[in-house]
C-alpha positions in Angstrom: -44.6 116.2 -8.7 -46.6 119.4 -8.9 -45.7 122.2 -11.2 -44.4 124.3 -8.2 -41.9 121.6 -7.4 -40.3 121.5 -10.8 -36.8 123.2 -10.6 -36.7 126.5 -12.3 -34.2 126.4 -15.1 -33.6 129.7 -17.0 -31.0 130.8 -19.4 -29.7 134.3 -18.8 -30.3 136.6 -21.6 -26.7 137.9 -21.6 -23.7 135.6 -21.5 -20.2 137.2 -21.1 -17.6 134.6 -22.2 -14.1 134.2 -20.8 -11.2 136.6 -21.5 -9.7 136.3 -25.0 -6.0 137.3 -25.5 -5.4 140.4 -27.5 -4.2 143.9 -27.2 -6.2 144.8 -25.1 -7.8 141.6 -23.9 -11.6 141.3 -24.5 -14.6 139.2 -23.8 -17.3 138.1 -26.3 -20.9 138.9 -25.3 -23.9 136.8 -26.4 -27.4 138.0 -26.1 -30.2 135.5 -26.5 -27.7 132.9 -27.7 -26.4 135.1 -30.5 -23.0 136.8 -30.6 -23.7 140.5 -30.0 -20.2 142.0 -29.6 -16.8 142.3 -28.1 -16.4 144.0 -24.7 -13.2 145.5 -23.2 -14.9 146.5 -20.0 -18.2 146.4 -18.0 -19.2 149.6 -19.8 -19.0 147.8 -23.1 -21.3 145.0 -21.8 -23.9 147.7 -20.8 -23.6 149.4 -24.1 -24.1 146.1 -26.0 -27.2 145.3 -23.9 -28.6 148.8 -24.6 -28.0 148.3 -28.4 -30.2 145.3 -28.4 -32.9 146.9 -26.3 -32.0 145.8 -22.8 -31.9 148.9 -20.7 -30.9 149.1 -17.0 -29.3 145.7 -16.9 -28.4 144.4 -13.4 -25.0 142.9 -14.0 -25.1 141.1 -10.7 -28.4 139.2 -11.4 -27.5 135.7 -12.4 -31.0 135.3 -14.1 -30.0 138.1 -16.5 -26.2 137.9 -16.9 -23.9 134.9 -16.8 -20.2 135.5 -16.4 -18.0 132.7 -17.8 -14.4 132.5 -16.7 -14.6 135.2 -14.1 -16.9 138.0 -12.9 -17.5 141.5 -14.0 -14.1 142.5 -12.6 -12.1 140.0 -14.7 -10.8 141.6 -17.8 -7.3 140.1 -18.1 -6.3 136.6 -18.7 -4.7 134.6 -15.9 -2.2 132.9 -18.1 0.3 134.2 -20.6 -0.6 134.2 -24.2 0.7 131.1 -26.1 0.5 131.7 -29.9 -0.5 129.0 -32.3 2.3 126.9 -33.7 2.4 128.8 -37.0 3.0 132.1 -35.1 5.5 130.6 -32.8 7.9 130.0 -35.6 7.8 133.6 -36.7 8.3 134.8 -33.1 11.3 132.4 -32.6 12.9 133.8 -35.8 12.5 137.4 -34.6 14.0 136.5 -31.2 17.0 134.9 -32.8 17.6 138.0 -35.0 17.4 140.2 -31.9 19.8 138.0 -29.9 22.2 138.0 -32.8 22.4 141.8 -32.6 22.6 142.1 -28.8 25.1 139.4 -28.0 28.8 140.5 -27.8 31.1 139.0 -30.3 33.5 136.3 -29.2 36.6 138.5 -29.0 35.0 141.2 -26.9 35.0 139.3 -23.6 38.0 140.1 -21.4 38.7 143.3 -23.4 40.6 146.0 -21.7 38.6 148.5 -19.7 39.0 147.4 -16.1 36.1 145.3 -15.2 34.9 144.9 -11.6 37.2 142.0 -10.9 40.4 143.8 -11.7 42.4 145.6 -9.1 44.6 148.6 -9.9 47.8 149.6 -7.9 
């Protein structure tokens, strides 16, 4: 096998990782294998590239930028956020407190006031 027949394997200098849950959602950006920043949009990716000395980056060139978990138009997650178990307990308690305030008391059902099922002569 000659040198020209060897497959060309390159690692893009910029890797934009998948969408992370948050308010707002974001994507982590690696440059040369090192974490370089957090991006909320394509403009942030360009700004991070410029901050490390990479000007005029072609975001569509796979030899330069690798998009993981979507492309340059993917900035929201495809699934709802599922908190870790320790946060879920706190959220469940808050939900129960809210429900306790909003649910009518047991004696309030069927109270006078002429609901939609009642007819008046």
